[in-house]
C-alpha positions as CSV (number, residue, x, y, z in Angstrom):
1,M,-6.3,16.1,-12.0
2,K,-2.9,14.0,-12.9
3,I,0.0,15.7,-14.0
4,R,2.4,14.2,-16.6
5,L,5.9,15.5,-17.1
6,L,7.3,14.7,-20.5
7,W,10.7,15.4,-21.9
8,V,13.3,14.3,-24.6
9,G,16.3,12.3,-23.2
10,K,17.4,10.7,-20.1
11,T,18.2,13.2,-17.0
12,Q,21.9,12.7,-16.6
13,E,23.2,14.2,-13.2
14,E,22.3,12.2,-10.3
15,W,21.8,15.8,-8.1
16,L,19.1,16.6,-10.8
17,K,17.6,13.2,-10.6
18,S,17.3,13.6,-7.0
19,G,16.0,17.1,-6.9
20,I,13.4,16.1,-9.4
21,E,12.3,13.2,-7.3
22,E,12.0,14.9,-4.3
23,Y,9.6,17.6,-5.8
24,R,8.0,14.8,-7.8
25,R,7.2,13.3,-4.2
26,R,6.1,16.6,-2.7
27,I,3.5,17.1,-5.8
28,G,2.2,13.7,-5.0
29,R,0.6,15.4,-2.1
30,Y,-1.6,17.4,-4.1
31,F,-1.8,15.5,-7.5
32,P,-0.7,12.1,-9.0
33,V,2.3,12.7,-11.3
34,E,4.3,10.6,-13.8
35,I,7.4,11.4,-15.5
36,G,8.2,10.2,-19.0
37,E,11.4,10.4,-20.9
38,V,11.4,9.9,-24.5
39,R,14.2,8.7,-26.6
40,E,16.3,11.7,-27.9
41,E,17.1,11.6,-31.7
42,K,20.7,11.7,-33.0
43,G,22.7,12.1,-36.3
44,A,19.9,13.4,-38.5
45,E,19.3,17.0,-39.5
46,A,17.4,19.3,-36.9
47,E,13.8,18.9,-38.7
48,T,14.0,15.5,-38.6
49,M,15.1,15.1,-35.1
50,R,12.6,17.6,-34.0
51,Q,9.8,15.8,-35.6
52,K,10.7,12.2,-34.6
53,E,11.1,13.3,-30.7
54,C,7.6,15.1,-30.9
55,E,6.2,11.9,-32.3
56,R,7.5,10.0,-29.3
57,L,6.1,12.9,-27.0
58,E,2.9,12.7,-28.7
59,K,2.7,8.9,-28.2
60,S,3.3,9.5,-24.6
61,L,0.2,11.7,-24.2
62,D,-3.3,10.4,-23.4
63,K,-6.1,11.3,-25.9
64,G,-7.8,13.9,-23.4
65,S,-4.5,15.3,-22.0
66,R,-4.4,19.2,-22.0
67,L,-0.8,19.8,-23.2
68,V,1.7,22.8,-22.0
69,L,4.8,23.2,-23.7
70,L,8.1,24.7,-22.1
71,D,9.7,27.0,-24.5
72,E,11.8,30.2,-23.8
73,Q,9.4,32.0,-26.6
74,G,6.2,31.3,-24.3
75,E,4.3,33.3,-21.9
76,E,6.0,34.1,-18.7
77,M,4.2,34.3,-15.4
78,T,5.1,35.0,-11.8
79,S,4.6,32.1,-9.7
80,P,1.1,33.2,-8.2
81,Q,0.0,33.6,-11.7
82,F,1.3,29.8,-12.3
83,A,-0.5,28.6,-9.3
84,A,-3.6,30.4,-10.7
85,F,-3.0,28.7,-14.2
86,L,-2.8,25.2,-12.5
87,G,-5.7,25.8,-10.1
88,R,-8.0,26.8,-13.3
89,Y,-7.1,23.4,-14.9
90,R,-7.7,21.7,-11.8
91,D,-11.1,23.5,-11.0
92,T,-12.5,22.9,-14.6
93,G,-12.2,19.3,-14.5
94,T,-9.0,18.5,-16.5
95,Q,-8.2,15.0,-15.9
96,E,-4.8,15.2,-17.1
97,L,-2.3,18.1,-17.3
98,A,0.9,17.2,-19.3
99,F,3.9,19.6,-19.6
100,A,6.5,18.9,-22.3
101,I,10.1,20.0,-22.7
102,G,11.5,19.4,-26.0
103,G,14.7,18.2,-27.0
104,A,17.9,20.8,-28.5
105,Y,15.7,21.7,-31.5
106,G,12.5,22.4,-29.8
107,F,8.9,21.3,-31.0
108,S,7.6,20.5,-34.3
109,A,4.8,22.8,-35.8
110,S,2.2,20.0,-35.7
111,F,3.2,19.3,-31.9
112,R,3.0,23.2,-31.2
113,G,-0.3,23.0,-32.8
114,R,-1.6,20.4,-30.4
115,A,-0.8,22.5,-27.2
116,D,-3.2,24.5,-25.3
117,R,-0.7,27.1,-24.1
118,T,3.2,27.5,-24.6
119,I,5.2,29.1,-21.3
120,A,8.5,30.0,-20.5
121,L,10.1,29.8,-17.1
122,S,12.6,32.7,-18.2
123,R,13.9,34.5,-21.1
124,M,17.1,33.4,-19.9
125,T,18.4,30.0,-21.8
126,F,18.8,27.1,-19.3
127,T,19.9,23.5,-20.1
128,H,17.0,21.2,-21.0
129,Q,18.1,19.0,-17.9
130,M,18.0,22.2,-15.6
131,V,14.5,23.2,-16.8
132,R,13.3,19.6,-15.6
133,L,14.3,20.6,-12.1
134,F,12.8,24.1,-12.3
135,L,9.4,23.0,-13.6
136,V,8.6,20.5,-10.8
137,E,9.7,23.0,-8.2
138,Q,7.4,25.5,-9.9
139,I,4.6,23.2,-9.9
140,Y,5.0,22.4,-6.2
141,R,5.2,26.0,-5.4
142,G,2.1,26.3,-7.2
143,C,0.7,23.9,-5.2
144,T,1.1,25.5,-2.0
145,I,0.2,28.8,-3.1
146,L,-3.4,27.2,-3.9
147,N,-3.2,25.9,-0.7
148,N,-2.2,28.7,1.4
149,E,1.0,27.0,2.6
150,S,4.0,28.7,3.9
151,Y,6.5,27.5,1.2
152,H,6.0,30.7,-1.0
153,H,6.5,34.0,0.6
């Protein structure tokens, strides 16, 4: 199974880029992983921005990708539950599991309709930049849980 991470806008801070790359490299021991950044829309009404950004995200997906959206209103999981979630996709022959982080105004209704699941990392609000790092760390943690490694205590 390949993991694709998609988000709107470029990662700004060097320390975030470094952390994301570190965990992307670690995940690579378990799954091939690709990161895609799509251009952030600016200077329009919220609905127009949301629609255009989601069109760009959609174009970044393979036809058979299983899509998981990150959204504060999504389903919350513990790290072991998230590991089991990853394991179910892996074990059922999923070719590509894509995680998407939207822009400032979230996802369009049509893109939400394309998703298999919507999950939340927390009910707290985080910057879209920070969520990127939290997501890759949790994917790595899930991989180590699935492989009975000592990263997660």
